[in-house]
N, C-alpha and C positions, 0 to 999 in steps of 0.2 A: 504494499500500499504506500502511495506516495505521500509526500507531505501536503500537497494540495488536496488529494483525497481524504487524508485524515481530518484536515481543518473543515472541509465540506462536510463530512460526516458529523463532526462535533457541532457545527452550525445546525444541521438539520435536527439533531438530538436536542439541542438547547430550545430550538423553536417548537418542536413537538411537545417537549417538556412543559413550556408555558401553558399550552392547551389541555394536556393531560392533568397536569398539577392542579389547574384551576378547577376542572371538573370533578376531581376527586375530594379536593380540600372543600369544595362548596358543600358536598354531602355532609361532611362532619360538622360544618358550620350551621347547618339547617335548624337544629334545636336553638342554637344562640340567636339566629336571625329571627325564629318565630317569637322568641321572648322579647326581643328589642323592638320589633316591628309589628307585634301582635298578629302573626300569621298562623293559620291552621294547616291542616295537611294539605289541602288544596293550594294554599299559597306557597307552601314548601315545594309541592310538585311543579308549581309554575316557575319558580326561581331556576329549577333544573330544565324544565322542559322548553321554556322561552328560548333559552340558549340553544338547546338541542334542535329546537324546530327550525329556527332561521339558519343554523349551521347546516343541517341536513338539505334544506330547501335550496341552499345557494352552493353546496359543495361541487356539484357537477359544473356550475357557473365558474367557480374558482378553478377547477382543473382545466375547463376549456380555455379560460383566459390566460392561464399559464402556458399551455400549449401554443396559443396564438401569439401573445405579446412577451413571452419570457417567463420561464419558471422562478428565476431569482428575483425578477422585479415584482411579481405578485406575492411572493414569499415575504420580501422585505415590506411591501405595502400592507400586507396582512399583519405583520408584526407590529408596526406603527399604529395601525388602527386598533388593535387588540390592547395596547398600551392605553390609548386615549380612552377606551371603553371600560378598561379595568378602573381607572380613575373615577369614571362616572358611577360605577357599581360602588366604590368605596364611599361615596359621599351621599348615597341614597338616603333621603329622609323618610321614606316609607315603603312599603312592600311592593306597592304599585309602580313607583319609580325604579326600584331595584329590578322587577321583572322587565320593564322597558329597556333598562341599561343592559341587562342579560341578552335580550333580544339583539340589540346592537352589537354586543360582544360576539354573539354567534355569526353575525355577518362578517366580521373581521377574521374570525376562525375559518370561515369557509374559503378566504383568499390564502390563509396560511396553511391549513392541514394538507390539501392536495399536493402542494408544492413541495413539502417535505420530503415524501417518499419519491415523488417524480424525479427530484434532484438526485437521490441516491440512486434510482434506477438508470437515470442518465449518466451517471458518474462511474458506476460500477458494472461490469459484464460477468456473465457465467457464473461459476463457482463463488468468485469473490463478491458477487451481488447477494448470494445466499448468506454469506458471513457477514457483509455489511448489514442486511436487513436483520439478521439475528442480534448484532451489536445494538442497532438502533432499537430493536424491540427490547432488549435488556435494559438498557438505560432509561428509554421512556416508561418502560414497566416499573422500574425503581421510582421513577417520579409519580407515576399513577398510584402505587401502593404505599410508597414511603411518605408521599406528600401529606396524607392525612394526620401522620405523627407530628410533622413540622408544623401543619396548620393547626392541629389541636393546641400545640404549645403557643402559637401565636394568638389564638383565641383566649386561651387562659391568661396569657401574660398582658395582652393588649386588648384586642377586641376583634369580632369577626370581620371587621372592615381592613385589618392588617392583611388578610389573605389576598385581598386585591391589590393593596399598596406594594406588596413585595413583587408583583410581576414587572413592575417598572424598570428596576436596575437589571433584571435577567434579560428583559427585551432589548434594552439599550445595548448590552454586551453581545447579543445575537445579531442585531442589525450591523454592528460595526464588523464583526467576524464575517457575515455574509458578503457584505460589500467589499471585503478584502480578499476572500478566499474562494468563494462560490462562483464557479463559471456559468454564463448565462446558456440556457438551452431552450428550444421551442421546436414545435413541429411545423416545418416549411409549407406542409400541405394543409394546414388548418385553416378553415373558413373564418374570415374575420367579420364576426358579427356575434350577437347576443340574441338568444332566443327568449324574448321577454314574456311572450305568451305562454310558453313552456314553464318559465320560472313561476308565473302567476299560478297556473294550474297545479303545479306540483307543491307550491306552498299551501294553497287551500286544500288540495287533496290530502295532504298529511295534516294540516294544522285542524281541519274540521273534526276528523275522528278523535283526534288527541283531546282537543277541547271538550268534546262531548264525553270522553271516557273519564276525564279528571272531574268534570262537573256533575256527572251522573249521580255519584253517591249523595250529593247534596240536594238535587232537584229531581231525581228520578226519570226514567226513560219517557214518561208521558209529557214532559216539559218541553215546549218548542225550544227552549234554550239548549236542550240536549240533542233531540231527535232531528231538528233542522240542520245543525252544523254536520251531523254525522251523515245524513244523506247528501247534502252539497259536497262535502268532502269525498265520499265515495264516487259521485258522479264526475267530479273534477279530476280525480285521480285516473279514471277510466279514460276521460277525454284526454289527459296528459299521455298516456300510453299510445292512445290512437294518434295524437299528433305527432309524437316522435316517430312512430313507425311511418307515417306518411311524408314528414318533413323533408325538404331537399338537404337541409343542413341541420340536422337534430342536435340538441343539446346532449341527448343520451342516445348514443348509436347503439340500437338494438341488436346489430349485426355482432357485436361483441358477445352476445348470449348464445351465439351459436357455436362458440368455442366451449368444448366439454368442460375443461378444467376451470374456464372462467366462471361459467354458471353454476357449476357444482360448488366450487369454493365459495361463491356468493351466497348461495343457498346455505351452506354450512355456517357462514358468517351471520346470517339472518337468525337462524335458529340457537346457535351456540351463544352469540352476543346478546340475545334476548335473555337467555337464562343467566349470564355472567352479569350484565349491567342490572337487570331486573333485581335479581337475588341480592347483589351487593349493596344496592341502594338501600334496602330496608334493613341490612345488617346493622349499619351505622346508626339507623334510628332506634332500632330496638335495644341495641347495647347502651346508648345513652338515655332514652326516655323510659325504658322499663327495667333494664338490668342496673342502672345507676353509674355507668361509666361516665367519667369526665371526657370532655372532647380529646384531651391527650391520650387517655387510656384507650378510648375507642379507635384512635388513630394507630396507636402502638399495637392494638389486636391483630391488625391485618399485615404488620410489618414483615413477618417471616415470608410472605408472598414475594416481597421485593428482593429478598435474599436468594429465594430459589429461582426467580427470574433472571437475576444477575449471573447466577452461577451456570444455568442450563439453557437459557434461550440462544446464546451463540452456537452451543452444541446441537441443538435441535435444528438450526438453521442450516448447519453444515450438512447434517443428516439429510435434510430435504433436499439439498442441492446435489448431494452425492448418490445416495440409494434411492430417492424418491419421497414425496411428500405424503403418500397415502396412509403409511404406517402411524407417523405422529399425528397427522391431521384427524385420524380416526380415533386412536386411543386417548389423545389429550383431551377433547371434550368430554368423552365418557368418564374419564378419570376426575376431570374438574366438576361434573355434574354429581359424581358420587360425594366429592367434597361438599358441595351445597347440601346434599341431603343428609350428610352427616350433622348438620347444624340442627336437624330434628332433636338432637340430644341436647341442646342448649336450652335451658329453663330461665325463669325470671330472675334467678340468683345463680348464674353459672360460675363453675370453677373454670378458669381460663385454661389451665394445664390440661385438664381431662376432659372438657367438653368443647371449648372453642379452639384451642390449639389444633388438635388432630384434624379437624375439619378444614382449617387454614391451610395446614400443610399438604394435605391431599389436593385441595383446590389449586394451590401454588404449583404442584407438580403437573397437574393437568393443563394449567394455563400456560406455563412455560413451554409445553410440547405442542401447543395449539398456535400461538400468535405468529411466530417467525415463519413456520412452514406454510400457514395460511396466507400471510402477506406475500412472501416469495412466489408462491403458487399463481396469485393473481397477477404479479407483475411479470413473471416469467411466461405467462400464457399469451401475451399480446405483443405486437411489434413495438419497438422502443419508441416510436413517434406516438404512440397511443397510451404511454404509460401515465401521462398527467389525467387524462380521463378515465383510465382504469383504476388509478388510485382514488380519484373523486368518487367513482361508483362504489368502491369497496368500503371507503370510508363513510360514504353516504349510508349504504345498507347497514354497516354496523351501528351508526346512530339511530337510523329508522328502527332498528331492533330494539335498542335501548329506549327510544322515545315511546314506542308502543308498549314495550314491556312494562316500563314504570307506570303508564297510564292504565294498562289492563290489569296489572298486578295490583296497583292501588285501588282500582274498583273492586277486584276480587278481596283483597284484605279488608276494604272498608266494610263490604257487605258481610264477610265473615265475623268481623269485630262486633258489628252491630247485632247480629243474630245470636253469637255467642254471648254478648254482654245482657242481652234480654233474657236468654235462657238461664245463664248464672244468676240473674238477680231474682228470677221467679216471678210469681203473681202477687206476692205480698206487696202492697202499695207503699210508696215512697213519700216523703214530704216534699214541699216545693223546692227547698234548697237542694235536696238530693237529686230531685228530678232535673234540676238545671245542671248539676254536676254531670249527670249521666248524659245530657244532651250536649255539654261541651266535650265530653269524652268521644262521643260519636263523631264529632267535628274534627278530631284529632286522634285517630287510632293509633296504635302503638306507643301509647303514652298513658300514664297514670294520672288521673284528673286530682286537682287540689281539693282536699276534703276537710282542711282545717276548720272551716266555718260550720261543718256537721257535727251532729252529736256522735259520740264514740262509736255507738252500735251501727248507725247508718254509715258513718264514715268507713268504718272497717268493711262493712258490706259492699259499699260501691267500690272501694279500692281493691279489695280481693277479686271481685267479679270483673274489674277492668284489667287487672294484671293477668288473670286467666284467660280473658278473651283476647288480650294482645298476644299473648305467648301462642294460643292456638292459631290465630290469624298469621303471625309471623312464620310458624311452621309450615303453614299452607303455602305461603309465598315462596320461601326457599325450597320447598318439594316441587312445585311447578317449575322454578327456575332450574333445578337440577334435571328435571325430565326434558327441558327444552335444550339443555347442553348435551344431554346423552343422545337425543335426536339428531343434533349436529354432527356428533361423532358418527352415527350409523350413516347419515348422508354421505359424509366423506369416504367412509369406508366403502360403500356401494359405488360411488360415482367418481372419485378421482382416479385418473390414469397416471401411473408413474411414467416418466419420459423413457421412451425406448433407447436402448444404446446398442448400436451396431458393432459387430466385430468383423472386420474385414481382413483377410490374409494378406491381400495386396491392394492397397488403396489405389482406385483409378481416376482418371481425370473427371471431375464433376461429382466425384463422391468423397464425402467427409472422412477423415480417420476415425477409429473407434474413440468413443467418449466425447466427440465434439459436437454432437447433437443432443443436447439435453433439454433444450427449452423452446421448442417450436410450437406453433399454433396447431390446431386439429388438422388444418389444410396441409401443413408441412408433413405431419405424421403419417398422412394417408398416402404420401408418395415417398417410400423409403429409398428410391433409387435416385433421388434428386437432393442435391445438397441444399440446406436451409439458407435464406438470405442472412446476411450479417445482422439484421435488425431481428431475426428471429432466434438467435442464439443466446 
């Protein structure tokens, strides 16, 4: 690896770290944000979902703009915009302002995220690309998981607002490094234009159902505030797919999904990341709001995952490039899903060593075997000129998975909590104050309501019923998340094709030597007697 390549890899890792760090730290900060800005579960979900929604809606645009006008240019522009919107989040006076600022932050992230992996793919080739992606995964994975510990410390020492201010110096360093060391790259054949109608349809198509799922527990399916956005969103998403299929210059090139490894890897991403993001989102809430962990303790609880990612992700990246990605891509999500299911052993007063840690370790093993091979497979399945849009598609699908999983699991957990709480309380009537406490608890599942103003008997009754209901709802959420991850592993095992390696006794003109053809498209692999183009290797 040359010095320029090494500095490029560091710049892309730092840039991705900003985005991933922000996402995970915010999850740890949600209880503190709820207390400071008076937000219930719906408000907590929207602090996360507003960011993810705009990020997902515009990721394809970010990848396309990078291919058109320069990946480094869009990467740097995204960094600067992310810094500015982080400052807006830090000064938010209320939850509505914070949600709006998070939406703007997602727009900035959409310029930044696709460029990171696209720059890696354009800088490295062949087996070196697999190793680079593994290294990128390891370090960004550390930020993703270790971030909550650092964020928890900042929250306890200063305020939840500090998790946004800390982005600014990291962004400034990354901008300077990118301008100095990253070479510009683009797709010379890319269409110079933006599919604004496609952007609008995709945003409404994703935003409508997510809005409906988040608001459904509070309003019910019969409320027009719920069913109208759901129907409009589904219709708009169908129109988006139809438009992209017919557009002369589509934002999303559906032809990429004819490549077997590309569509199978993205289907694996959809299912596995739905379980991963959806399950972990509620772990932090449960540990703090029910089990009584501090923000720092909740962050440290998942720190072993970062150690495992750091140690094993580069190894699995090399394995995927060497012997093929199918093995780790199928085993990884299954093991990770088992780790989430092991969280069923976690109770309201859990022992970290015997209940939480085993699940975290198993989950970390599965995650380290999944992420690098999955990312490398997506990038290796397309020609180099398409890596920007391919990265945008895969990042978009992973965010869509998390977006929908948090919304759907949130609705399931809310319904389960409310039903279990009513069942636990029984038919014996409650006083007005206790009834109000129960109503407040239903507005914020996975939490123990304040019962200080209730009598000792009613207070204990409401608190015990809420804790038991939160625990059962949490168990249901992580169980569904585990099943989704396992389904992702099964999809990969059945669908991913390892690259074919030809062994020729005497190489002839027009035929590549053994080991040189590892990463072609499906079209390349169906013609074994023709050497792949340089872009497909």
